[in-house]
Every structure is written in structure tokens, then in C-alpha cells.
C-alpha positions in Angstrom: -20.2 6.5 17.5 -22.6 7.0 14.6 -25.2 8.4 16.9 -22.8 11.1 18.2 -22.3 12.3 14.6 -26.0 12.2 13.7 -27.2 15.4 12.2 -23.7 16.8 11.6 -22.3 17.7 8.3 -19.3 15.4 7.7 -18.0 17.6 4.8 -15.8 19.5 7.2 -14.4 16.3 8.7 -13.7 15.0 5.2 -12.0 18.2 4.3 -9.8 18.1 7.3 -8.8 14.5 6.6 -8.3 15.2 2.9 -6.1 18.2 3.7 -4.0 16.2 6.1 -3.6 13.4 3.7 -2.8 15.9 0.9 -0.1 17.6 3.0 1.5 14.3 3.8 1.3 12.8 0.3 2.3 16.1 -1.3 5.4 16.3 0.9 6.4 12.7 -0.1 5.8 13.5 -3.8 7.8 16.7 -3.5 10.7 14.9 -1.9 10.6 12.2 -4.6 10.6 14.9 -7.4 13.5 16.8 -5.8 15.6 13.6 -5.3 14.9 12.2 -8.8 15.4 15.5 -10.8 18.0 17.3 -8.8 18.0 20.5 -10.7 16.7 24.1 -10.3 13.3 23.4 -11.8 12.7 20.4 -9.5 11.9 22.8 -6.7 9.2 24.5 -8.7 7.6 21.2 -9.8 7.8 19.9 -6.2 6.0 23.0 -5.0 3.3 22.5 -7.6 2.9 18.9 -6.7 2.7 19.7 -3.0 0.0 22.4 -3.4 -1.8 20.4 -6.1 -2.2 17.3 -4.0 -3.1 19.3 -0.9 -5.9 21.3 -2.5 -7.1 18.3 -4.7 -7.4 15.9 -1.7 -9.0 18.7 0.4 -11.7 19.2 -2.2 -12.3 15.5 -2.7 -12.6 15.1 1.1 -15.1 17.9 1.4 -17.2 16.4 -1.5 -17.0 12.8 -0.1 -17.9 14.0 3.4 -20.9 15.8 2.1 -22.0 12.8 0.1 -21.7 10.5 3.2 -23.7 13.0 5.3 -26.6 13.0 2.8 -26.4 9.2 2.4 -26.5 8.5 6.1 -29.2 11.0 7.2 -30.1 13.0 4.1 -33.9 13.1 4.6 -33.6 13.9 8.3 -31.3 16.9 7.6 -33.7 18.2 4.9 -36.7 18.0 7.2 -34.8 19.8 10.0 -33.6 22.6 7.7 -37.2 23.2 6.5 -38.4 23.5 10.2 -35.7 25.9 11.3 -35.7 29.3 9.5 -32.4 31.1 9.2 
């Protein structure tokens, strides 16, 4: 499986996984906030929690995927980018 991914940037894969996890965890956090507070401001805080977790985990996934890509085949990717002009 690792050979199929060789040479690809895993930042986009990490971003997708992070966004998916953020959407799910954000929804759970929003539901907990609404159930615990049960007032008008709970909806606002639940929305902030949902968006915050979604964007934060998406950014963390993008960063982590980029780090994994460089760690797995960083020198190979750098050599290839020097050979192929844009």
C-alpha cells in the first residue's frame, strides 16, 4: 500500500480525514453543549464549537499529512521537484 502512495502529497488525505473527524466530533460537542445548557445562547456556542473543531482538525490533518509525506519520501520529492520545471 505504501508503494501506491509513493510520491504523493499526503497533506490532502490528512486534511480530508481531519475535516471528517472535525465534523463528527464537532457535532457531538455541539449536541452536548445544547443538552447541557438548554438556553438561547447554547445554540451560538454549539455553532462555534462545531466550526472550531472542524477547521482546527482540518488544519491539523493538513499539517500532519504534509509532515508524514516529507518524512516518508522527503528527499525523493525534493529531487523530483528540482528536475521538473513548472
